[in-house]
Every structure is written in structure tokens, then in C-alpha cells.
BAVEX-595532 format. One line per 4 residues: number of its first residue (from 1); their letters; for each residue x, y, z of N, C-alpha, C. Coordinates in Angstrom, 1 decimal. Example, Ala and Ser with C-alpha at 12.3 -4.5 7.8 and 13.67 -1.06 7.14 Angstrom:
residues 2
1> AS> 13.2 -5.7 7.8 12.3 -4.5 7.8 13.2 -3.3 7.8 ~ 12.8 -2.2 7.1 13.7 -1.1 7.1 12.9 0.0 7.9
END
This chain:
residues 174
1> MQYF> 18.2 0.3 -13.8 16.4 0.5 -13.3 16.7 1.9 -11.3 ~ 16.0 2.0 -11.6 16.1 3.0 -10.0 14.8 1.7 -8.9 ~ 15.5 1.4 -7.6 14.7 0.7 -7.2 14.4 1.3 -5.8 ~ 13.6 1.2 -5.4 12.9 2.1 -3.9 13.5 1.1 -3.0
5> VGTY> 14.2 1.4 -1.9 14.5 0.5 -0.9 13.8 0.9 0.7 ~ 13.3 0.3 1.3 13.1 0.8 2.8 12.6 0.0 3.6 ~ 12.5 0.4 5.1 12.2 -0.3 6.1 10.4 -0.3 6.1 ~ 10.0 -1.4 5.6 8.5 -1.7 5.9 8.4 -2.1 7.6
9> GRTD> 6.7 -1.5 7.8 6.6 -1.9 9.3 7.3 -1.2 10.4 ~ 6.3 -1.3 11.8 6.7 -0.4 12.5 6.7 -0.9 13.9 ~ 7.5 -1.1 14.7 7.2 -1.7 16.3 6.7 -0.5 17.0 ~ 7.0 1.0 16.4 6.7 1.8 17.1 5.0 2.4 17.1
13> HSWL> 4.2 1.9 17.6 2.5 2.4 17.2 2.1 3.8 17.4 ~ 3.2 4.8 18.2 2.4 6.2 18.4 2.1 6.7 16.8 ~ 2.1 6.5 15.8 1.3 7.3 14.8 0.1 6.9 14.8 ~ -0.3 6.0 15.0 -1.8 5.3 15.3 -2.3 6.6 16.2
17> EEHP> -2.1 7.4 17.0 -2.3 8.2 17.7 -3.2 9.4 16.5 ~ -2.2 9.6 15.8 -2.8 10.7 15.1 -3.8 10.3 13.3 ~ -3.9 8.4 13.6 -4.7 8.0 12.8 -6.1 7.2 13.3 ~ -6.6 7.3 14.2 -7.1 6.4 15.3 -7.9 5.6 14.5
21> ELKR> -8.9 5.7 13.1 -9.6 5.1 12.3 -8.7 3.7 12.1 ~ -7.4 3.7 12.0 -6.1 2.6 11.8 -6.3 1.4 13.0 ~ -6.4 2.6 14.4 -6.4 0.8 15.5 -7.0 0.1 15.5 ~ -7.8 -0.1 14.7 -9.1 -1.7 15.0 -8.2 -2.5 13.8
25> HFEE> -7.2 -2.0 12.9 -7.0 -2.6 12.4 -5.6 -3.5 12.7 ~ -4.8 -2.7 13.4 -3.7 -3.3 14.0 -3.8 -3.8 15.4 ~ -3.6 -4.8 15.1 -3.6 -5.3 17.1 -2.0 -6.1 16.9 ~ -1.6 -5.8 16.4 -0.2 -6.6 17.0 0.8 -5.6 16.3
29> DPQD> 2.3 -5.7 16.4 3.1 -5.1 16.1 3.5 -5.2 14.7 ~ 3.6 -4.7 13.3 3.6 -5.5 12.3 5.1 -5.6 12.1 ~ 5.8 -6.9 11.2 6.8 -7.4 11.5 7.5 -6.5 10.6 ~ 9.3 -5.7 10.9 9.3 -5.2 10.2 10.2 -6.1 9.0
33> WLAV> 10.6 -5.2 7.9 11.2 -6.2 7.2 11.3 -5.2 5.8 ~ 12.3 -5.7 4.5 12.3 -4.4 4.0 11.8 -4.4 2.3 ~ 11.2 -3.3 2.1 10.6 -3.1 1.0 11.5 -3.1 0.0 ~ 11.9 -3.4 -1.2 12.5 -3.1 -2.7 11.5 -3.7 -3.6
37> FPYE> 11.2 -2.8 -4.5 10.5 -2.7 -5.8 10.7 -1.2 -6.4 ~ 10.6 -1.5 -7.9 10.7 -0.2 -8.6 10.1 1.0 -7.9 ~ 10.9 2.2 -8.6 10.8 3.3 -7.6 9.6 4.2 -8.6 ~ 9.6 3.7 -9.9 8.2 4.3 -10.5 7.2 3.6 -9.9
41> VALR> 7.1 2.2 -9.5 5.9 1.8 -8.8 5.4 2.4 -7.8 ~ 6.5 2.5 -6.9 6.1 3.1 -5.8 5.7 4.8 -5.9 ~ 5.8 5.3 -7.0 5.1 6.8 -7.4 3.8 6.8 -7.2 ~ 3.4 5.5 -8.4 2.3 5.5 -8.9 1.6 5.4 -7.9
45> DVEL> 1.7 4.2 -6.7 1.3 4.0 -6.0 0.7 5.1 -4.5 ~ 1.4 6.0 -4.0 1.7 7.3 -3.6 0.5 8.1 -4.4 ~ 0.6 8.6 -5.4 -0.7 9.2 -6.0 -1.4 8.4 -6.2 ~ -1.6 7.3 -6.0 -3.1 6.5 -6.1 -3.7 6.9 -4.7
49> IKAV> -3.1 6.6 -3.5 -3.1 6.3 -2.2 -3.6 8.0 -1.5 ~ -2.4 9.0 -2.0 -2.7 10.4 -1.9 -4.4 10.8 -2.7 ~ -4.8 10.2 -3.7 -6.2 10.7 -4.3 -7.2 10.0 -4.1 ~ -7.3 9.1 -3.5 -8.2 8.5 -2.4 -8.1 8.9 -1.3
53> VEPK> -7.4 9.0 -0.4 -7.4 9.3 0.9 -7.7 11.3 1.4 ~ -7.6 11.6 0.3 -7.6 13.1 0.5 -8.9 14.0 0.3 ~ -9.9 13.3 -0.6 -11.1 13.6 -0.8 -11.9 13.4 0.2 ~ -12.8 14.1 0.8 -13.7 14.3 1.5 -14.9 14.6 1.0
57> TLGE> -15.4 14.8 0.1 -17.3 14.7 -0.6 -16.6 13.9 -1.9 ~ -18.0 13.2 -2.5 -17.9 12.8 -3.8 -17.0 13.6 -5.1 ~ -17.8 14.8 -5.0 -17.4 15.5 -5.6 -15.6 16.1 -5.6 ~ -15.3 15.8 -4.6 -14.0 16.2 -4.7 -13.3 14.6 -5.7
61> VRRS> -13.5 13.5 -5.0 -13.6 11.9 -5.7 -13.7 12.3 -7.0 ~ -14.6 12.9 -7.7 -14.9 12.8 -9.0 -13.9 13.7 -10.0 ~ -13.2 14.8 -9.2 -12.4 15.6 -9.6 -11.0 15.1 -10.0 ~ -10.7 13.7 -9.2 -9.4 13.1 -9.4 -9.8 12.0 -10.3
65> PLAV> -8.9 11.7 -11.4 -9.0 10.7 -12.6 -8.1 9.5 -12.0 ~ -8.1 9.9 -10.9 -6.9 8.2 -10.3 -7.8 7.5 -9.4 ~ -8.7 8.5 -8.5 -9.5 8.2 -7.3 -11.0 7.6 -7.9 ~ -11.4 8.0 -9.1 -12.7 7.6 -9.7 -12.6 6.2 -10.1
69> PLVK> -12.3 5.9 -11.0 -12.2 4.2 -11.5 -12.3 3.7 -10.2 ~ -12.0 3.7 -8.9 -11.3 2.7 -7.7 -13.1 3.1 -6.6 ~ -13.3 4.2 -6.7 -14.4 4.6 -6.0 -15.7 4.4 -6.4 ~ -15.2 4.4 -7.9 -17.1 4.2 -8.6 -17.3 2.7 -8.6
73> AVYN> -15.8 2.0 -8.9 -16.2 0.7 -8.7 -16.6 -0.2 -7.6 ~ -16.1 0.2 -6.2 -16.7 -0.1 -5.2 -18.2 0.4 -4.7 ~ -18.1 1.5 -5.0 -19.6 1.5 -4.8 -20.2 0.8 -5.7 ~ -20.4 1.1 -6.9 -21.5 0.2 -8.0 -21.4 -1.3 -7.7
77> DRAA> -20.3 -1.7 -6.9 -20.2 -3.5 -6.4 -21.6 -3.5 -5.5 ~ -21.0 -2.1 -4.4 -21.8 -2.2 -3.5 -23.5 -2.1 -3.7 ~ -23.7 -1.3 -5.0 -25.5 -0.9 -5.4 -25.4 -2.3 -6.0 ~ -25.1 -3.2 -6.8 -25.3 -4.7 -7.4 -25.8 -5.8 -6.2
81> VDGE> -24.9 -5.6 -5.2 -25.1 -7.0 -4.3 -26.2 -6.2 -3.1 ~ -25.9 -5.3 -2.1 -26.5 -4.5 -1.5 -28.0 -3.3 -1.8 ~ -27.9 -3.1 -3.1 -29.0 -2.3 -3.7 -28.9 -0.7 -3.0 ~ -27.5 -0.8 -2.3 -27.3 0.9 -2.4 -27.6 1.8 -3.7
85> PAFD> -27.5 3.0 -3.6 -27.2 3.5 -4.6 -25.9 3.8 -5.7 ~ -26.1 3.3 -6.7 -24.6 3.4 -7.7 -23.7 4.7 -7.4 ~ -23.0 5.2 -7.8 -21.6 5.9 -7.5 -22.2 7.2 -8.1 ~ -22.8 7.2 -9.5 -23.5 8.1 -10.5 -24.8 8.5 -10.0
89> DLGD> -25.0 8.2 -8.9 -26.6 8.3 -8.2 -26.3 9.2 -7.2 ~ -25.3 9.3 -6.9 -25.3 10.2 -5.5 -24.8 11.7 -5.9 ~ -24.8 12.5 -5.0 -24.5 13.9 -5.5 -23.2 14.4 -5.2 ~ -22.7 15.0 -5.9 -21.3 15.5 -5.4 -21.2 16.1 -3.9
93> DVPF> -21.9 16.6 -2.9 -21.9 16.9 -1.7 -21.8 16.0 -0.9 ~ -21.8 14.3 -1.0 -21.9 13.3 -0.4 -20.8 13.0 0.0 ~ -20.4 12.7 1.6 -19.5 13.0 2.4 -18.6 11.6 2.0 ~ -17.3 11.4 2.0 -16.6 10.6 1.4 -15.5 10.0 2.5
97> DWYD> -15.4 9.1 3.3 -14.2 8.3 4.1 -14.0 7.2 3.9 ~ -12.4 7.6 2.7 -12.0 6.5 2.3 -12.0 5.4 3.4 ~ -11.7 5.3 4.4 -11.9 4.2 5.0 -13.3 3.4 5.8 ~ -13.8 4.0 5.6 -15.5 3.6 6.3 -15.8 3.2 5.0
101> DLGL> -15.7 4.3 3.4 -16.3 3.5 2.2 -15.6 2.4 1.4 ~ -14.1 2.6 1.6 -13.5 1.5 1.0 -12.9 0.4 1.7 ~ -12.7 0.9 3.3 -11.7 -0.2 3.7 -10.5 0.1 3.4 ~ -9.3 -1.2 3.3 -8.2 -1.4 3.7 -7.5 -1.6 2.5
105> FWRP> -8.4 -2.7 1.8 -8.0 -3.8 0.9 -7.2 -3.1 -0.5 ~ -7.9 -2.4 -0.7 -7.5 -1.3 -2.1 -6.1 -0.8 -2.2 ~ -5.6 -0.5 -0.9 -4.5 0.0 -0.8 -3.2 -1.0 -1.4 ~ -2.5 -0.4 -2.4 -1.3 -1.2 -2.9 -0.1 -1.6 -1.7
109> DPRL> 0.3 -2.9 -1.5 0.5 -3.2 -0.4 2.3 -3.5 -0.4 ~ 3.2 -2.8 0.2 4.6 -3.1 -0.1 5.3 -4.3 0.3 ~ 4.7 -5.1 0.5 5.2 -6.6 1.0 4.6 -7.2 -0.1 ~ 3.6 -7.4 -0.9 2.8 -8.0 -2.1 4.0 -7.1 -3.1
113> RTAH> 4.0 -6.0 -3.5 5.2 -5.2 -4.2 6.5 -6.0 -4.4 ~ 7.1 -6.3 -2.9 8.2 -6.6 -3.3 8.4 -7.9 -3.5 ~ 7.3 -8.8 -3.5 7.5 -10.2 -3.6 7.3 -10.4 -5.1 ~ 6.6 -9.8 -5.6 6.1 -9.8 -6.7 7.3 -8.8 -7.5
117> LAPA> 8.0 -7.9 -7.5 8.3 -6.9 -8.3 9.9 -6.8 -8.0 ~ 10.1 -7.4 -7.0 12.3 -7.5 -6.8 12.6 -8.4 -7.3 ~ 13.8 -7.9 -7.6 14.7 -9.0 -8.7 14.9 -10.2 -8.5 ~ 14.0 -11.2 -9.1 13.9 -12.8 -8.7 15.3 -13.1 -8.2
121> GLLA> 16.5 -12.9 -8.5 17.6 -13.4 -7.9 17.9 -13.0 -6.8 ~ 17.2 -11.5 -6.1 17.1 -11.5 -5.0 16.4 -12.0 -4.4 ~ 15.3 -12.2 -4.4 14.4 -13.0 -3.6 14.9 -14.4 -3.5 ~ 15.5 -14.9 -4.3 16.1 -16.5 -4.3 17.4 -16.6 -3.6
125> EFGR> 17.9 -15.2 -3.6 19.1 -15.3 -2.5 18.5 -15.3 -1.1 ~ 18.1 -13.9 -0.7 17.9 -13.3 0.4 16.4 -13.4 0.7 ~ 15.2 -14.0 0.2 13.9 -14.1 0.5 13.6 -14.8 1.5 ~ 12.6 -15.0 2.2 12.5 -15.5 3.5 10.6 -15.9 3.3
129> QDCA> 10.3 -17.3 4.0 9.5 -17.6 3.5 8.4 -16.9 4.6 ~ 7.4 -16.9 4.1 5.7 -16.0 4.7 4.9 -17.3 5.0 ~ 5.1 -17.2 6.8 4.1 -18.2 6.9 3.2 -17.6 8.1 ~ 2.3 -16.5 7.7 1.4 -15.7 8.3 0.0 -16.2 7.2
133> YGMD> -0.8 -16.3 8.1 -2.0 -16.6 7.4 -3.1 -15.7 8.2 ~ -4.1 -15.8 7.2 -5.4 -14.9 7.6 -6.5 -15.1 6.4 ~ -7.6 -14.2 6.8 -8.8 -14.3 5.3 -8.4 -13.3 4.6 ~ -7.9 -13.8 3.6 -7.5 -12.7 2.3 -6.3 -12.3 2.2
137> YERA> -5.8 -13.1 3.2 -4.1 -12.8 3.4 -3.3 -13.8 1.7 ~ -2.6 -12.8 1.4 -1.9 -13.4 0.1 -0.3 -13.7 0.9 ~ 0.0 -15.1 0.9 1.5 -15.4 1.3 2.4 -14.8 0.1 ~ 3.8 -14.3 0.9 4.7 -13.5 -0.1 5.9 -13.7 0.5
141> AWLP> 6.7 -13.7 -0.3 8.1 -14.0 0.2 8.0 -12.6 0.4 ~ 9.8 -12.3 1.4 9.7 -11.0 2.2 11.5 -11.2 2.5 ~ 12.1 -10.0 2.6 13.3 -9.7 2.6 13.7 -9.1 4.2 ~ 14.3 -9.9 4.9 15.2 -9.3 6.0 15.6 -8.2 6.2
145> LDDR> 15.6 -7.4 7.0 16.4 -6.2 7.8 18.0 -6.4 7.7 ~ 18.2 -7.7 8.5 19.3 -8.3 8.7 20.4 -7.8 7.5 ~ 19.5 -8.7 6.6 20.2 -8.6 5.2 20.5 -7.2 4.3 ~ 20.0 -5.9 4.4 20.0 -4.8 4.1 21.2 -4.8 3.4
149> DAIE> 22.1 -4.7 4.1 23.5 -4.3 3.5 23.4 -5.1 1.8 ~ 23.7 -6.1 2.1 24.0 -6.9 1.1 22.9 -7.1 0.1 ~ 21.7 -7.3 0.7 20.6 -6.7 -0.2 20.6 -5.6 -1.6 ~ 21.4 -4.8 -0.5 21.8 -3.4 -1.6 22.8 -3.2 -2.4
153> AALR> 23.8 -4.3 -1.7 25.0 -4.3 -2.7 25.0 -5.0 -4.1 ~ 23.8 -6.3 -3.9 23.3 -7.6 -4.8 22.8 -6.4 -6.0 ~ 21.9 -5.4 -5.4 21.2 -4.7 -6.5 22.3 -3.6 -7.1 ~ 23.2 -3.5 -6.7 24.2 -2.0 -7.3 24.7 -3.2 -8.3
157> EMGH> 25.1 -4.4 -7.6 26.2 -5.3 -8.5 24.8 -5.6 -10.1 ~ 23.7 -5.5 -9.6 23.0 -6.2 -11.0 22.8 -4.5 -11.6 ~ 23.1 -3.9 -11.4 23.5 -2.4 -12.1 22.2 -1.2 -11.5 ~ 21.4 -1.6 -10.8 20.4 -0.7 -10.6 20.5 0.0 -9.4
161> EIVY> 20.1 1.7 -9.3 20.1 2.4 -8.4 19.3 2.4 -7.8 ~ 19.8 2.7 -6.3 18.5 2.8 -5.2 18.1 4.1 -4.7 ~ 17.1 4.0 -4.4 16.4 5.3 -4.3 16.1 5.0 -2.6 ~ 16.2 6.1 -1.7 15.7 6.2 -0.4 14.4 7.3 -0.4
165> DDTI> 13.4 7.2 0.0 12.3 8.3 0.2 11.4 7.7 1.3 ~ 11.9 8.0 2.8 10.8 8.2 3.8 9.4 8.4 3.4 ~ 9.2 9.4 3.1 7.8 10.0 2.6 6.8 8.6 1.8 ~ 7.7 8.5 1.1 6.7 6.8 0.5 6.4 6.2 1.7
169> LNRY> 7.1 5.5 2.3 6.8 4.3 3.3 6.1 5.2 4.4 ~ 5.8 6.3 4.7 4.7 7.1 5.1 3.5 7.1 4.3 ~ 3.4 7.5 3.2 2.1 7.1 2.5 1.4 6.0 2.8 ~ 2.1 5.0 2.1 1.8 3.8 2.4 1.1 3.5 3.4
173> LA> 1.9 4.1 4.6 1.3 3.9 6.3 0.2 4.6 6.5 ~ 0.1 6.1 5.9 -0.9 6.9 6.4 -1.9 6.3 6.3
END
């Protein structure tokens, strides 16, 4: 099996200058850690993220089979709770801004992907307990960067291939 491996988290926040809508989400530097999960999962996640963040109108969302179920569910939930129009009642020309319309909680999280999909033996040997907390925060074991060489060696010993792909990490963070 192929495993995606990459450094997740950034101490340099210059990338936020390109994405000012995300500044309010990041108050401190995120911790750097190692993302390790199946490459096929990473590819599917990146396709979903791309399908949701690129459309600028609901018409463009409707042309994306990956984006429609997620966006439709959020709009329809708001319609049921807040009385806003349902997804199907809105025209194709209605502007769509993924951050304002969906927030961040829909996005696949490499931290959770690692905790749930990295080989159990790897997490048992190298995993560290997550001590963070917050509303809607899911605690999860994480893999330290300091153990990267040993973690990669262990993956290879298990018969797995390692795939490095910075574009995937950038898409998770974009």
C-alpha cells in the first residue's frame, strides 16, 4: 500500500497573506507534526477540497458531483433550522464563497486522517497523546517530526511505499 507522508502544520504564516479569509481562524502557529495516511485517501480529499473551494457560484457547485452533496446538505440544514432558502430553491447565479457559506469543519483533517488511518503499530510505537482541547475539537494521537526517519523505516519494513507530495499538503492548507 502507498502511504502519503508529509510535514503538517506551519510555523511560517506568510501564506496567510494570500488567504486573508483564513487569518481569523489561526490565532497561533499550529504545531508541526507528521501526516501519515493512505495516499489514495489523500488524493480523494484533495479532489473534494478542490471541488468545493473553486466554484464561485451555486451553478458551478452544481456542475461538481463531489461538491453538490456537501454544499446541498449544509444549505438544506440551514433551511431547516434558520428558514433560509433550500439549495434547490436558489438560482445558479447565486454567489458561493466556501469559507463564508461552509466554514472550515467540512474539510478533511490530516491530523485526524493520521490518527485514524496510519498503521496501528506505528501509532502504538511513535504516537503521542494530544493534549489540546476546544469546542468541537477531536483529540487524536499524532506522530512527531523528530521520529520521521524511524517512522518511514517502520513503514518500509511493513512493506509500504512512501509517497511525498507537497501539493497535497498545500491543498489541505489552502
